[in-house]
Structure formats: structure tokens, C-alpha cells
Backbone as CSV, one residue per row, in Angstrom:
resi,resn,N_x,N_y,N_z,CA_x,CA_y,CA_z,C_x,C_y,C_z
1,MET,0.851,-1.138,-0.015,0.058,-0.004,0.114,1.036,1.194,0.008
2,GLU,0.470,2.227,-0.703,1.226,3.432,-0.937,1.096,4.320,0.456
3,THR,2.328,4.909,0.939,2.066,5.738,2.079,1.763,7.139,1.568
4,ALA,1.264,7.747,2.706,0.849,9.242,2.204,2.076,10.067,1.813
5,GLU,3.259,9.775,2.476,4.445,10.310,1.769,4.645,10.247,0.281
6,LYS,4.443,8.859,-0.083,4.702,8.600,-1.421,3.742,9.231,-2.392
7,LYS,2.279,9.106,-1.846,1.430,9.832,-2.643,1.648,11.240,-2.999
8,GLN,2.293,12.050,-2.017,2.595,13.508,-1.907,3.580,13.536,-3.037
9,ARG,4.546,12.743,-3.176,5.624,12.812,-4.046,5.172,12.624,-5.552
10,GLN,3.990,11.961,-5.858,3.545,11.950,-7.140,2.920,13.047,-7.735
11,HIS,3.224,13.532,-8.920,2.782,14.732,-9.656,1.379,14.564,-9.629
12,PRO,0.553,15.602,-9.362,-0.913,15.560,-9.528,-1.337,15.204,-11.018
13,ASP,-0.700,15.552,-12.104,-0.966,15.217,-13.568,-0.661,13.736,-13.945
14,ILE,-0.224,12.810,-12.843,0.222,11.587,-13.278,-0.582,10.454,-12.644
15,VAL,-0.849,9.406,-13.328,-1.353,8.264,-12.656,-0.456,7.170,-13.120
16,ALA,0.082,6.236,-11.981,1.185,5.455,-12.117,0.886,4.180,-11.783
17,GLY,1.516,3.113,-12.260,1.058,1.577,-12.201,0.125,0.997,-13.040
18,ARG,0.250,-0.176,-13.270,-0.434,-0.834,-14.256,-2.026,-0.879,-14.065
19,ASN,-2.360,-1.264,-12.854,-3.912,-1.220,-12.521,-4.574,0.068,-12.466
20,ALA,-3.781,1.047,-12.038,-4.299,2.572,-11.818,-4.261,2.984,-13.335
21,VAL,-3.435,2.743,-14.238,-3.570,3.292,-15.644,-4.759,2.676,-16.327
22,LEU,-4.860,1.301,-16.223,-5.965,0.566,-16.901,-7.363,1.114,-16.225
23,GLU,-7.440,1.210,-15.070,-8.790,1.897,-14.441,-9.047,3.102,-15.184
24,ALA,-7.926,4.139,-15.276,-8.119,5.536,-15.807,-8.805,5.224,-17.049
25,LEU,-8.076,4.461,-18.062,-8.576,4.164,-19.517,-9.887,3.699,-19.418
26,ARG,-10.242,2.689,-18.646,-11.781,2.048,-18.581,-12.749,3.304,-18.110
27,SER,-12.337,4.058,-17.277,-13.218,5.152,-16.852,-13.558,6.176,-17.790
28,GLY,-12.649,6.300,-18.736,-12.848,7.293,-19.786,-12.423,8.482,-19.296
29,ARG,-11.444,8.611,-18.313,-10.659,9.767,-17.893,-9.941,10.399,-19.037
30,THR,-9.831,11.581,-19.126,-9.096,12.279,-20.211,-7.652,12.189,-19.970
31,ILE,-6.855,11.498,-20.754,-5.434,11.198,-20.742,-4.619,11.853,-21.771
32,ASP,-3.654,12.774,-21.579,-3.036,13.228,-22.553,-1.979,12.323,-23.463
33,LYS,-1.184,11.711,-22.478,-0.153,10.649,-23.134,-0.068,9.659,-22.139
34,ILE,0.682,8.536,-22.591,1.055,7.472,-21.719,2.317,7.155,-21.925
35,ASP,3.470,7.018,-20.985,4.824,6.643,-21.118,4.931,4.993,-20.660
36,ILE,5.456,4.413,-21.449,5.829,2.997,-20.916,7.301,2.747,-21.067
37,LEU,7.575,1.837,-20.312,9.109,1.332,-20.319,9.421,0.795,-21.591
38,ALA,10.536,1.138,-22.270,10.856,0.610,-23.471,11.216,-0.795,-23.441
39,GLY,10.676,-1.593,-24.449,10.791,-2.999,-24.408,9.677,-3.841,-23.718
40,GLU,8.769,-3.080,-23.080,7.741,-3.796,-22.258,6.604,-3.858,-23.300
41,GLY,6.159,-4.780,-23.982,4.959,-4.770,-24.696,3.866,-5.852,-24.604
42,LYS,4.163,-6.682,-23.562,3.294,-7.853,-23.285,2.417,-7.713,-21.814
43,GLY,1.517,-8.451,-21.813,0.699,-8.665,-20.514,-0.058,-7.230,-20.479
44,SER,-0.220,-6.784,-19.122,-0.903,-5.688,-18.971,-0.605,-4.458,-19.563
45,ILE,0.706,-4.433,-19.875,1.246,-3.141,-20.544,0.891,-3.129,-21.837
46,GLY,0.888,-4.515,-22.473,0.315,-4.460,-23.894,-1.250,-4.073,-23.944
47,LYS,-1.884,-4.711,-23.009,-3.305,-4.266,-22.910,-3.547,-2.804,-22.876
48,ILE,-2.708,-2.186,-22.077,-2.799,-0.787,-21.960,-2.502,-0.090,-23.169
49,ALA,-1.404,-0.454,-23.934,-1.106,0.315,-25.151,-2.182,-0.018,-26.215
50,ALA,-2.714,-1.047,-26.208,-3.947,-1.435,-27.280,-5.107,-0.445,-26.963
51,MET,-5.435,-0.331,-25.708,-6.449,0.670,-25.466,-6.408,1.999,-25.464
52,ALA,-5.067,2.413,-25.515,-4.611,3.768,-25.628,-4.619,4.040,-27.040
53,ARG,-4.217,3.192,-27.871,-4.114,3.303,-29.514,-5.659,3.436,-29.838
54,GLN,-6.544,2.737,-29.414,-7.843,2.745,-29.751,-8.552,3.844,-29.471
55,ALA,-8.121,4.582,-28.320,-8.736,5.866,-27.725,-7.971,6.929,-28.503
56,GLY,-6.843,6.822,-29.294,-6.293,7.882,-29.784,-5.283,8.497,-29.005
57,ILE,-4.744,7.873,-27.821,-4.052,8.531,-26.840,-2.449,8.216,-27.318
58,PRO,-1.612,9.131,-27.401,-0.184,8.993,-27.736,0.667,8.118,-26.708
59,ILE,1.407,7.223,-27.352,2.065,6.406,-26.482,3.665,6.623,-26.626
60,ARG,4.391,6.767,-25.575,5.992,6.943,-25.748,6.611,5.905,-24.933
61,GLU,7.724,5.279,-25.719,8.697,4.509,-24.937,9.553,5.493,-24.150
62,THR,9.985,4.994,-23.104,11.007,5.723,-22.298,11.718,4.990,-21.562
63,SER,12.804,5.398,-20.772,13.789,4.687,-19.783,13.028,4.484,-18.335
64,ALA,13.592,3.402,-17.778,13.253,3.278,-16.261,13.692,4.546,-15.277
65,GLN,14.663,5.198,-15.769,15.326,6.342,-14.985,14.206,7.434,-15.124
66,LYS,13.533,7.669,-16.433,12.760,8.679,-16.615,11.494,8.546,-15.944
67,LEU,11.051,7.493,-15.917,9.886,7.145,-15.242,9.944,7.184,-13.726
68,ASP,11.150,6.834,-13.159,11.378,6.914,-11.728,11.483,8.604,-11.337
69,LYS,11.876,9.307,-12.298,12.055,10.739,-11.993,10.681,11.301,-12.092
70,LEU,9.721,10.849,-12.869,8.390,11.423,-12.921,7.597,11.208,-11.718
71,CYS,7.856,10.114,-11.055,7.026,9.666,-9.792,8.016,8.994,-8.933
72,PRO,8.824,9.900,-8.120,9.861,9.462,-7.198,9.058,8.660,-6.007
73,GLY,9.669,7.395,-5.785,9.210,6.689,-4.459,8.046,6.020,-4.915
74,VAL,7.516,6.054,-5.986,6.061,5.385,-6.427,6.587,3.977,-7.339
75,ASN,5.892,2.907,-7.137,6.101,1.774,-7.820,5.293,2.102,-9.140
76,HIS,5.876,2.438,-10.229,5.158,2.656,-11.520,5.017,1.460,-12.364
77,GLN,5.650,0.654,-12.071,5.499,-0.876,-12.703,5.680,-0.638,-14.157
78,GLY,6.485,0.426,-14.617,6.788,0.734,-16.063,5.566,1.375,-16.930
79,VAL,4.721,1.991,-16.316,3.703,2.699,-16.959,3.387,3.899,-16.229
80,VAL,3.283,4.974,-17.070,2.661,6.360,-16.306,1.901,6.881,-17.355
81,ALA,0.664,7.436,-16.879,-0.212,8.155,-17.569,-0.355,9.634,-17.195
82,PHE,-0.405,10.540,-18.264,-0.402,11.892,-17.875,-1.843,12.415,-18.005
83,VAL,-2.492,12.735,-16.998,-4.037,12.972,-17.131,-4.173,14.617,-17.207
84,ALA,-5.395,14.782,-17.917,-5.904,16.222,-18.106,-6.566,16.846,-16.685
85,ALA,-6.426,18.038,-16.612,-6.848,18.746,-15.431,-8.343,19.051,-15.723
86,HIS,-8.724,19.031,-16.986,-10.108,19.363,-17.414,-10.255,18.423,-18.657
87,ASP,-11.569,18.352,-19.047,-12.036,17.675,-20.342,-11.588,18.558,-21.636
88,TYR,-11.297,17.875,-22.638,-11.091,18.619,-23.941,-12.345,18.751,-24.760
89,ALA,-12.681,19.955,-25.504,-13.797,20.147,-26.376,-13.398,19.549,-27.784
90,THR,-14.314,19.798,-28.835,-14.024,19.468,-30.133,-13.981,20.791,-30.978
91,LEU,-13.727,20.793,-32.226,-13.746,21.853,-33.045,-15.266,22.345,-33.066
92,ASP,-16.148,21.163,-33.365,-17.492,21.488,-33.345,-18.075,22.214,-32.298
93,ASP,-17.504,21.842,-31.104,-17.977,22.673,-29.937,-17.727,24.126,-29.988
94,ILE,-16.602,24.423,-30.367,-15.954,25.794,-30.506,-16.807,26.456,-31.650
95,PHE,-17.179,25.922,-32.581,-17.788,26.803,-33.898,-19.277,26.989,-33.190
96,ALA,-19.770,25.977,-32.736,-21.079,25.978,-32.079,-21.162,27.098,-31.047
97,ARG,-20.179,27.376,-30.337,-20.255,28.320,-29.397,-20.515,29.710,-30.041
98,ALA,-19.612,29.874,-31.119,-19.405,31.149,-31.834,-20.911,31.489,-32.402
99,GLN,-21.482,30.280,-32.887,-22.839,30.516,-33.689,-23.888,30.883,-32.662
100,ALA,-23.668,30.313,-31.359,-24.755,30.515,-30.325,-24.807,31.992,-29.917
101,GLN,-23.437,32.553,-30.007,-23.367,33.995,-29.573,-23.509,34.988,-30.790
102,GLY,-23.774,34.420,-32.062,-24.099,35.187,-33.121,-22.878,36.083,-33.602
103,GLU,-21.667,35.338,-33.444,-20.331,36.065,-33.705,-19.500,35.200,-34.860
104,ALA,-18.743,35.757,-35.538,-17.902,35.159,-36.458,-16.744,34.666,-35.412
105,PRO,-16.294,33.183,-35.794,-15.458,32.622,-34.747,-14.137,33.067,-34.746
106,PHE,-13.705,33.229,-33.552,-12.326,33.577,-33.273,-11.529,32.643,-32.289
107,LEU,-10.776,32.006,-32.951,-9.937,30.799,-32.308,-8.287,31.165,-32.240
108,LEU,-7.910,30.704,-31.219,-6.338,30.680,-31.001,-5.697,29.275,-31.302
109,ILE,-4.880,29.311,-32.035,-4.113,28.047,-32.514,-2.873,27.910,-31.925
110,ALA,-2.437,27.067,-30.769,-1.168,27.041,-30.273,-0.316,25.757,-30.945
111,ASP,0.698,26.255,-31.676,1.516,25.429,-32.527,2.895,24.881,-31.516
112,GLU,2.439,23.774,-30.978,3.545,23.081,-30.215,4.075,23.904,-29.078
113,LEU,3.376,24.583,-28.320,3.746,25.180,-27.064,3.993,23.963,-26.092
114,GLU,5.119,24.360,-25.175,5.383,23.324,-24.335,5.420,23.831,-22.928
115,ASP,5.404,25.224,-22.723,5.410,25.748,-21.421,4.073,26.095,-20.900
116,PRO,3.757,25.215,-19.766,2.303,25.237,-19.273,1.833,26.707,-18.862
117,HIS,2.794,27.443,-18.251,2.598,28.827,-18.040,2.214,29.783,-19.057
118,ASN,2.748,29.466,-20.320,2.432,30.264,-21.493,1.037,29.709,-22.063
119,LEU,0.678,28.531,-21.975,-0.695,28.057,-22.442,-1.734,28.634,-21.614
120,GLY,-1.318,28.396,-20.299,-2.378,28.872,-19.256,-2.485,30.354,-19.443
121,ALA,-1.705,31.056,-19.367,-1.846,32.660,-19.599,-2.525,32.914,-21.055
122,ILE,-2.334,32.199,-22.007,-2.965,32.509,-23.266,-4.559,32.077,-23.075
123,ILE,-4.847,31.076,-22.476,-6.238,30.731,-22.087,-6.747,31.692,-21.309
124,ARG,-6.308,32.320,-20.450,-6.850,33.300,-19.552,-7.081,34.526,-20.377
125,THR,-6.063,35.008,-21.213,-6.446,36.160,-21.926,-7.256,36.039,-23.111
126,ALA,-7.451,34.968,-23.862,-8.275,34.457,-24.680,-9.729,34.452,-24.138
127,GLU,-9.906,34.149,-23.010,-11.247,34.284,-22.410,-11.651,35.637,-22.281
128,ALA,-10.767,36.473,-21.685,-10.995,37.853,-21.443,-11.313,38.658,-22.809
129,CYS,-10.574,38.130,-23.800,-10.783,38.705,-25.139,-12.080,38.552,-25.829
130,GLY,-12.987,37.437,-25.376,-14.076,37.028,-26.165,-13.562,35.947,-27.116
131,ALA,-12.528,35.272,-27.173,-12.191,34.170,-28.121,-13.262,33.016,-27.904
132,HIS,-13.440,32.284,-28.797,-14.466,31.201,-28.682,-13.833,29.914,-28.353
133,GLY,-12.590,29.736,-28.543,-11.705,28.554,-28.139,-10.386,28.545,-28.526
134,ILE,-9.638,27.477,-28.110,-8.286,27.368,-28.353,-8.174,25.834,-28.766
135,VAL,-7.032,25.867,-29.870,-6.905,24.435,-30.494,-5.372,24.096,-30.271
136,ILE,-5.156,22.929,-29.705,-3.810,22.538,-29.440,-3.412,21.153,-30.241
137,PRO,-2.332,20.810,-30.665,-1.956,19.399,-31.073,-1.925,18.381,-30.006
138,LYS,-2.052,17.092,-30.189,-1.961,15.950,-29.291,-0.567,15.847,-29.015
139,ARG,0.370,15.846,-30.097,1.719,15.802,-29.801,2.681,16.863,-29.750
140,ARG,3.715,16.714,-29.153,4.788,17.766,-28.973,3.970,19.056,-28.341
141,SER,3.207,18.979,-27.410,2.497,20.104,-27.105,2.289,19.812,-25.575
142,VAL,2.153,20.965,-24.577,1.506,20.610,-23.254,0.102,20.542,-23.274
143,GLY,-0.506,19.813,-22.431,-1.912,19.601,-22.566,-2.513,20.494,-21.354
144,LEU,-3.806,20.176,-20.850,-4.329,20.836,-20.066,-3.979,20.340,-18.615
145,THR,-2.641,20.568,-18.227,-2.285,20.089,-17.060,-2.661,20.874,-15.715
146,SER,-2.277,20.423,-14.477,-2.632,21.350,-13.210,-2.052,22.585,-13.278
147,THR,-0.870,22.791,-13.994,-0.177,24.030,-13.832,-0.890,24.838,-14.821
148,VAL,-1.352,24.400,-16.057,-2.040,25.206,-16.989,-3.214,25.768,-16.429
149,TYR,-4.075,24.749,-15.838,-5.361,25.193,-15.167,-5.178,26.201,-14.082
150,LYS,-4.176,26.188,-13.279,-4.065,27.051,-12.302,-3.434,28.274,-12.827
151,THR,-2.769,28.496,-13.877,-2.447,29.639,-14.473,-3.415,30.310,-15.189
152,ALA,-4.335,29.626,-15.824,-5.427,30.231,-16.501,-6.454,30.781,-15.594
153,ALA,-6.316,30.649,-14.405,-7.165,31.180,-13.115,-8.725,31.112,-13.474
154,GLY,-9.057,30.000,-13.658,-10.460,29.688,-13.868,-10.944,29.619,-15.213
155,ALA,-10.177,30.190,-16.283,-10.753,30.294,-17.460,-10.956,29.079,-18.312
156,CYS,-10.301,28.090,-17.929,-10.606,26.696,-18.468,-12.017,26.140,-18.303
157,GLU,-12.679,26.738,-17.355,-14.084,26.345,-17.148,-15.163,27.079,-18.097
158,TYR,-14.559,28.104,-18.755,-15.272,29.034,-19.522,-14.906,28.830,-21.278
159,LEU,-13.624,28.553,-21.459,-13.256,28.583,-22.734,-12.826,27.219,-23.204
160,PRO,-13.563,26.765,-24.161,-13.087,25.349,-24.632,-11.835,25.366,-25.333
161,VAL,-11.167,24.156,-24.971,-9.882,23.636,-25.500,-9.907,22.382,-26.402
162,ALA,-9.879,22.520,-27.714,-9.891,21.318,-28.571,-8.457,20.832,-28.588
163,ARG,-8.254,19.436,-28.665,-7.034,18.925,-28.939,-7.173,17.863,-30.146
164,VAL,-6.354,18.082,-31.289,-6.475,17.546,-32.590,-5.256,16.669,-32.694
165,SER,-5.527,15.666,-33.523,-4.468,14.568,-33.924,-3.537,15.202,-34.811
166,ASN,-4.088,16.165,-35.961,-3.328,16.590,-37.028,-3.732,18.068,-37.078
167,LEU,-2.665,19.180,-36.546,-3.019,20.454,-36.537,-3.154,21.169,-37.971
168,ALA,-2.416,20.676,-39.043,-2.465,21.071,-40.362,-3.704,20.931,-40.996
169,SER,-4.265,19.729,-40.565,-5.675,19.119,-41.250,-6.764,19.928,-40.407
170,ALA,-6.634,20.294,-39.195,-7.593,20.902,-38.643,-7.774,22.538,-39.081
171,ILE,-6.489,22.952,-39.260,-6.490,24.308,-39.893,-7.187,24.424,-41.229
172,ASP,-6.972,23.295,-41.966,-7.701,23.185,-43.309,-9.200,23.276,-43.086
173,GLU,-9.647,22.417,-42.050,-11.016,22.423,-41.762,-11.533,23.934,-41.326
174,MET,-10.582,24.441,-40.668,-11.261,25.912,-40.013,-11.422,26.766,-41.232
175,LYS,-10.449,26.671,-42.191,-10.559,27.462,-43.504,-11.802,27.288,-44.166
176,GLN,-12.008,25.943,-44.294,-13.315,25.459,-44.958,-14.523,26.028,-44.368
177,ARG,-14.389,26.198,-43.071,-15.502,26.868,-42.103,-15.637,28.317,-42.075
178,GLY,-14.658,28.966,-42.986,-14.795,30.566,-43.130,-13.639,31.239,-42.337
179,LEU,-12.738,30.511,-41.739,-11.901,31.415,-40.961,-10.446,31.813,-41.881
180,TRP,-10.131,32.906,-41.629,-8.771,33.501,-42.173,-7.738,33.140,-41.048
181,ILE,-6.733,32.621,-41.547,-5.618,32.217,-40.539,-4.259,33.220,-40.605
182,TYR,-4.186,33.766,-39.338,-3.210,34.628,-39.084,-1.986,34.044,-38.201
183,GLY,-0.780,34.034,-38.764,0.194,33.606,-38.124,1.243,34.652,-37.365
184,ALA,1.511,34.428,-36.158,2.357,35.495,-35.642,3.904,34.961,-35.730
185,ASP,4.633,35.885,-36.582,6.086,35.656,-36.714,6.719,36.885,-36.915
186,MET,8.277,36.711,-36.559,8.913,37.966,-36.878,8.981,38.707,-38.349
187,ASP,8.935,37.743,-39.272,8.953,38.289,-40.827,7.528,38.340,-41.401
188,GLY,6.771,39.237,-40.905,5.398,39.351,-41.382,4.961,40.971,-41.392
189,GLU,3.718,41.033,-41.900,3.265,42.533,-41.974,2.905,43.108,-40.764
190,ASN,2.816,44.433,-40.617,2.460,45.011,-39.575,1.047,44.584,-39.102
191,TRP,1.010,44.245,-37.621,0.052,43.572,-37.111,-1.314,44.395,-36.995
192,CYS,-1.004,45.764,-36.953,-2.192,46.652,-36.991,-2.812,46.951,-38.331
193,SER,-2.131,46.535,-39.534,-2.606,46.750,-40.896,-3.536,45.817,-41.344
194,GLN,-3.850,44.690,-40.633,-4.648,43.663,-41.064,-6.072,43.866,-40.478
195,ASP,-7.118,43.224,-41.314,-8.419,43.156,-41.014,-8.871,41.819,-40.333
196,TYR,-9.246,41.971,-38.878,-9.561,40.976,-38.313,-11.082,40.744,-37.819
197,THR,-11.821,41.451,-38.636,-13.198,41.589,-38.263,-14.125,40.354,-38.705
198,GLY,-13.549,39.447,-39.421,-14.361,38.214,-39.848,-13.941,37.047,-38.970
199,GLY,-13.951,35.919,-39.624,-13.561,34.614,-38.976,-12.116,34.651,-38.754
200,VAL,-11.484,34.321,-37.557,-10.206,34.493,-37.209,-9.628,33.323,-36.601
201,GLY,-8.522,32.764,-37.059,-7.660,31.771,-36.437,-6.244,32.211,-36.147
202,LEU,-5.838,32.588,-34.995,-4.573,33.190,-34.591,-3.541,32.185,-34.153
203,VAL,-2.569,32.003,-35.124,-1.469,31.106,-34.628,-0.219,31.562,-33.981
204,ILE,-0.224,30.969,-32.706,1.015,31.257,-31.893,1.944,30.317,-31.770
205,GLY,3.232,30.401,-32.191,4.350,29.474,-32.253,4.814,29.029,-31.010
206,ALA,5.601,27.952,-31.056,6.406,27.433,-29.988,7.380,28.408,-29.307
207,GLU,7.873,28.068,-28.131,8.685,28.945,-27.474,10.227,28.641,-28.134
208,GLY,10.781,29.816,-28.596,12.100,29.730,-29.246,12.090,29.248,-30.713
209,PHE,11.086,28.622,-31.117,11.168,28.189,-32.437,10.261,28.891,-33.449
210,GLY,9.084,29.346,-32.841,8.098,29.854,-33.502,7.221,28.909,-34.234
211,ILE,6.439,29.351,-35.267,5.542,28.549,-36.242,6.256,27.455,-37.005
212,SER,5.875,26.283,-36.831,6.578,25.348,-37.644,6.407,25.541,-39.172
213,ARG,7.206,25.043,-39.882,7.331,25.439,-41.435,5.818,25.021,-42.114
214,LEU,5.337,23.829,-41.741,4.065,23.195,-42.357,2.961,24.273,-41.929
215,ILE,2.965,24.555,-40.821,1.721,25.491,-40.054,1.945,26.829,-40.839
216,LYS,2.960,27.367,-40.938,3.222,28.616,-41.530,2.651,28.726,-42.976
217,GLU,3.098,27.594,-43.734,2.369,27.572,-45.220,0.911,27.715,-45.119
218,LYS,0.420,27.073,-44.033,-1.225,27.145,-44.095,-1.785,28.545,-43.722
219,CYS,-0.991,29.370,-43.112,-1.470,30.714,-42.915,-1.846,31.671,-44.063
220,ASP,-2.883,32.303,-44.050,-3.159,33.572,-44.962,-2.368,34.576,-44.952
221,PHE,-2.063,34.968,-43.741,-1.390,36.107,-43.274,-0.405,35.852,-42.207
222,ILE,0.914,36.416,-42.381,1.799,36.544,-41.287,1.986,37.960,-40.841
223,VAL,1.714,38.019,-39.312,1.783,39.510,-39.012,2.810,39.333,-37.866
224,SER,3.368,40.682,-37.730,4.638,40.830,-36.809,4.302,41.962,-35.878
225,LEU,4.888,42.051,-34.673,4.879,43.178,-33.751,6.305,43.807,-33.769
226,PRO,6.256,45.115,-33.728,7.493,45.777,-33.781,8.448,45.674,-32.737
227,MET,9.544,45.426,-32.822,10.590,45.243,-31.857,11.704,46.403,-31.776
228,CYS,11.497,47.325,-30.871,12.444,48.456,-30.840,13.740,48.259,-29.938
229,GLY,13.753,47.271,-29.129,14.970,47.085,-28.450,15.956,46.339,-28.892
230,LYS,16.662,45.732,-28.092,17.832,44.612,-28.341,17.372,43.378,-28.369
231,ILE,16.061,43.016,-27.750,15.585,41.539,-27.646,14.814,41.391,-29.038
232,SER,14.952,40.257,-29.688,14.411,39.942,-30.834,13.039,39.323,-30.761
233,SER,12.706,39.001,-29.800,11.256,38.275,-29.699,10.672,38.313,-28.423
234,LEU,9.208,38.218,-28.361,8.398,38.307,-26.936,8.202,36.857,-26.512
235,ASN,7.836,36.812,-25.347,7.132,35.647,-24.793,5.960,35.337,-25.461
236,ALA,5.702,34.060,-25.723,4.555,33.646,-26.701,3.249,34.238,-25.989
237,SER,3.144,34.011,-24.584,1.797,34.735,-24.116,1.627,35.980,-24.326
238,VAL,2.589,36.803,-24.255,2.645,38.269,-24.248,2.272,38.620,-25.689
239,ALA,3.126,38.048,-26.708,2.757,38.323,-28.185,1.134,38.003,-28.525
240,ALA,0.842,36.917,-27.678,-0.622,36.361,-28.071,-1.598,37.371,-27.507
241,GLY,-1.155,37.935,-26.149,-2.164,38.851,-25.699,-2.332,40.129,-26.500
242,ILE,-1.116,40.716,-27.005,-1.313,42.009,-27.623,-2.100,41.797,-28.992
243,LEU,-1.906,40.490,-29.715,-2.658,40.345,-30.895,-4.098,40.042,-30.634
244,MET,-4.373,39.366,-29.627,-5.678,39.064,-29.267,-6.677,40.318,-29.001
245,TYR,-5.898,41.323,-28.428,-6.542,42.587,-28.072,-6.778,43.384,-29.296
246,GLU,-6.002,43.205,-30.330,-6.200,44.000,-31.446,-7.260,43.312,-32.222
247,VAL,-7.433,41.972,-32.246,-8.664,41.141,-32.884,-9.865,41.920,-32.178
248,THR,-9.765,41.686,-30.903,-11.054,42.164,-30.106,-11.501,43.842,-30.249
249,ARG,-10.331,44.698,-30.350,-10.767,46.104,-30.601,-11.472,46.097,-31.934
250,GLN,-10.829,45.517,-32.800,-11.557,45.569,-34.211,-13.081,45.022,-34.373
251,ARG,-13.104,43.843,-33.864,-14.377,43.096,-33.769,-15.338,43.870,-32.979
252,ARG,-14.950,44.356,-31.818,-15.965,45.259,-31.115,-16.236,46.510,-31.392
253,HIS,-15.502,46.952,-32.536,-15.367,48.346,-33.014,-15.000,49.477,-31.841
254,ILE,-14.001,49.077,-31.220,-13.570,49.768,-30.133,-12.566,50.921,-30.834
255,PRO,-12.767,52.285,-30.960,-11.827,53.032,-31.680,-10.567,53.218,-30.897
256,ALA,-9.523,53.304,-31.658,-8.178,53.579,-31.066,-8.059,54.879,-30.833
257,LYS,-7.247,55.335,-29.734,-7.182,56.579,-29.142,-5.770,56.898,-29.259
């Protein structure tokens, strides 16, 4: 039996151990990804892997040392599941929300953001700006962890977050549903010179790398913020906040003073 001390050591976003992960899968709990010990593919771990694949949950093989580091003092038995702090929505949910409010859809698209504080801050600002939802990829991206949830300061309860298997395909669908896609990048047009009054999908790239090549090619417009100092880029959530408020200003017909 696990002691109270061991339970305290386990991260709140993690379910560790074969039976615990199996029950999390059976219950339909929202799971971001599952790490399994490299070379372990039989027995209950094989069953876990099969159930995860059927549910579309990413599986990653890793070392015993990394699993030990994820949950020190806990007997993980070669498998760890990363659970979400909140359920995910779908693209349909987000578009339905915009339709119910009688507004052109306004979506944030996070391209491989890995910092939970950045994603949480973006969710918080997006909710304040009247966005209808956020789209994130399943792979190479932070999910709705407890840190994201806490940083968003309650906004996760009001702003749907959709998690998609293929971000490029999701953007194609957004375009078919009437959105113009704007990517935030250093080599773009002036951010204030664009018209954001219609359907908007605003892409924010990863920390340090920006928007990936494929996603950048999907953008209809590339927009940039002026950098007048010696630093060449802004924090992802700060840049997102500035751009989101310009979208909001135009869509709400708030005059610039």
C-alpha cells in the first residue's frame, strides 16, 4: 500500500502503475499521453497500449530512469499516464459556441507550445478577449495540466480547448468553415494593418522556434509586432495577448485613441 508520503511525491498530473492506468482508461478519464518502459509490450502493458491506441492517446517508450523521475518513490511498474485537469472540447463545440453567440468565430491555435505557464496565460487572456476557443495538437505540446489550469485562473471552465491529432488538417477544416488564418512571426506584415473583423484563427508558435514550417505555409497572413529594443522576440503569451486585443478591438468596434 502506498504511504501518504509517497502519494505526496507523485505529481498531480500523473497516474502510475498498471492497474491504476488501466482503470483510468476504462473510466474514460481524459489522458494526454502514456509513457511505457521501453521493451515492455506484453501482458497488462500490452493491453494498456492497445486501449490507448484505440482511444487515440499518444504512447511513448522511455527509460526506467525517466519514469522514476516522474514519480519518485512510487512503484510505477513501467507505465505512467499523464491525465488532463479538464476535459477537452471538439472543433464542433467551438464553432457551435461562436454560432450561439451570433459572432464570427475567433480561435487561438497553439503550435507546439511546451510551457504550461504560457498556455495557461493564453487561455486566460483569450477568455477575457471573447475568443471562442483554443486548438492545440496532441503531440509535442503541453496539454491541460494542473499548472495550465492554475495559471489560467479559472478560464478553463469557460473557454473550450480542443485537442487535435493533426494540426495542419484542423487548420484546413477551419478554413473550409470560413476562418482566415493569421500567423504571428517576426517576418510578417504590420500587426495593425490587418483586418480581423471576420472569422479569425490566430496561430502562436512554440517558445524559441516559432511557427513550424508546415503550419506557417497554411497561414493566409503573417503578422509581426514591432521590436524596438535589443531583444528580438517576445514571450509567446505576451505576443498572443497583444494580438488578441487588436482582434478584439476591431471586432468590438472599439476606436483606437
